[in-house]
N, C-alpha and C positions, 0 to 999 in steps of 0.2 A: 504492499499499498504504499503510494506517495503521500507526503506530507509536507507543507511550509515549514522550514526550519524554527520559526518564532512560534511554531503552534506547540511541535511534539519534537524534541529533540532527544535523539538516540544515544543511550550510554554505550552500546555496542551497534557501530554501522554495517556489520557484516550479519547481524540478527534482522534479517528481513521480515517487516510486517509485526514485530514485537512491539508491545505498548507496555509501559510501567507506569504506575502513579507517578514514582516518584521524576520522571523524566515529562511529565506533564507542566508545561509553564504557562503564565499570563503574562502576556506581553502586549504592547499598542499595535493595532492591525496597519499595516504599512499600507494603507490604501493607495498612496501614489505609485506603489513601486512597479504597477502593472501585472503582478504575477498572479491575481484572481480576479477572474471577472466574475462580480456578484449577480449580475443580471443576465449571464448568458441564457440562451433559449433551452439548452440542454440541461442546465441545471437541475437537480432534482433536491426539493426542500423536505426534511420529514421532521415532523413536531416531536418531541420527546421530553419525557417526565418520569414519573415515579412509578406511574401504572403499569401492569404488564401489556397493556394493548398498545404501547409504545413499539417495545421490541416488536410485537406482531407487524405493526405498520413498516418498519424500519427492514425487516424481512420482506415483506410484500415487495416494497420499493425495491431492495435490492434484486430480485428474482425477475419484476417486471418491468421497472424503469431506467435501468443501467444499459443502453445499448452498446457501448464502448469503453475501452479503459480511459477515453477521453473525459466523460462523463463527471464532472463535481458534484459530490452529495453534500449538503449542509444539514447538519443537526441543529434544529431551532430548540432550545431550552429557556423557558420563561421563568425567572423566580422572583419572589415578591418583594418589593421595596422594603428596606429595613426601617420601622418606625419605632420599635422598641427593643431592648436586648434584655436577655433572663438577669435575674438578680435575686439572692437568695431570699428576699422577703416580697419577691412579684418581680414587677417588670418595670425598667427605666426607660422613660423616653430617650431616643437618640440624643436630643441635645442638652439632656442633662447628665449623659454618662461622659466619664472621664475618657479621654483619648486611648489610655492602655486597655480600658473595658472596651471600648469599639472595635479598637485593632484586635483583639484577643476573639472577640465575637464574630468578627467578619473573616477571621483566619478559620474558623470553625466551618462557617458557612461555606468558605471557597474549597474545604476539604470533603465536604458533603457533595459538592456539585461535581467536584473531580471524579470522585467514588462513583456516582451514579452514572457519569457520562462515559467512564472508562470502559463499562461494558456495551455500549453502543459502540464506540471506536473499534473494541475488540472485534465485533461483529463483522465491520467495515473492514478491517485489517484481513481477516479470515476470506473475504470476498474480494481482496486487492482493488479495493474502490478508492480513489481520491476522496478525503473528506476534511470538512472545516465546520468549527463549530461558531455559533452564534448566539451568544447569552444575552437576553433581554430581561433588565430588570422594571418589572412592572406590577401592579396589583391586579390588571385585568389580562389573564393569558389570551381571549378570544381578540381583545382589543387591539393587543401588542402585535399578534400573528397578522392580523387584518392591516395593520398600519404597514406591517415590514413588507407585504406581499405589494402594496402601493410603492413604496419607497425603493424597492429592490426590483420590481417589474416581474415578481415571480409568477411563473408559467407553470410549474407542476410542482403541487403540494399534496402531501401525505399525511393524514392524521389518523389514529388509534381512536377506537372507542370500545369500550367494553360492552360485553352481552346485555346487559340491565340497560345501560344508555341506549343500546340500539334500539332495543324493543320500545323506549318512548320515544325515541326518534323516529319511527315508522309511524306511531300513532299520532305525531306533532305535539306531544305534551312533555318532551325532554327540553332541557336546557344546557345540554354538555357544551364545551367548549368547539368541539367538531361540528355541531348544530348552529351553534352562533355563528360561524365562519361561512357554512354552507349557505346560510340565510342572509348575508351581508353581502355589501358590495364587491366584496374580494372572488366571488365565486363568478362574477360577470366576466372577470377579467383574467381568470386563473383556474387551471384545471384542477380540481381539488378530488382527491381519491380518500374515502374514509373507510377505514378498515377493521373488520371487526373477526376474530379468528381466524385471520389469513384470508379471508374473502372482501369483497368490495360490496358495501352495502349502498343503498340509495337514501338519499335525505332530500325530501321537497326542497324545491328552492323556491324563492318571492314569487309571488304571481307575476308581478309587476317588476321590472327593470328598476333598481336603485342607482342614482347616480354617484359615483364614487366620493366618498367624504375626505375632508382634508386631512391628513395624519397629524394627531396632536403631539407626535414625537419623532424625533430626526436621527439620522445614522451619524454617528461622529467616533473617532476613537476613544478609547477611555485612557485618561493621562495616569490616574492614580493606580499604577499596576503594582502588583506583587509579582514575585517570583516563584513562585510553586502553585500557580493553578493554570487554567485554560487560556489560551488566547481566544480573545472573543471582541465581538464588536458590541458597542454600546449603545442602547437608544435611550434618548433623554428627551424631555421636554425642552421645547427651544426658549431662550430668553427672550421675554418683551422689552421693549423700551416704552418710557412714557413720553 
């Protein structure tokens, strides 16, 4: 599996396809280098998270949407914004925590993300597929992914859904991430595949076409990088001036 050097650094270059937690590092995305095309027509994007359905979605994408070795696959992982940090007597607002407390908590969260994403990277490695990771900090998973489809002009998106939510989706009673995206303007410009237990399921789209909404967040490199986690692209709310 080919990788950008700023995403995964191999301790042993001879060990092709091996990924270890210790060698996955977080560093700024070199967007001007020209080495990666985020909006390529053949790029495939897969939403991944803690649920088992994410792995099913990834495996389906690897089996069905990777036509050649030149296809680039992006793993999208949305994690919540940090508003509070754990404290022995409860929770502290982020603004009230000391820098030492905040750094310790953020380090733990990066470790959790690295552990979570490593299993997906290993699956891509076994298939010898070129892969990048996009980590998005947002309290709304569906809105973050919807905005990302607009920002990056995503054409192929794969999402997993569990059996329980799939049943609700067919009866139009659910509100899963996959359903929200399928019923948003993103589904009008992007081919979205929703996977449940290895099969594509149909989710009804809006009866009328919606005009694309303007993204509330923008893509930019993250500046305060640590040396012990994934390389990632940061989505953040644009600053406004009065």
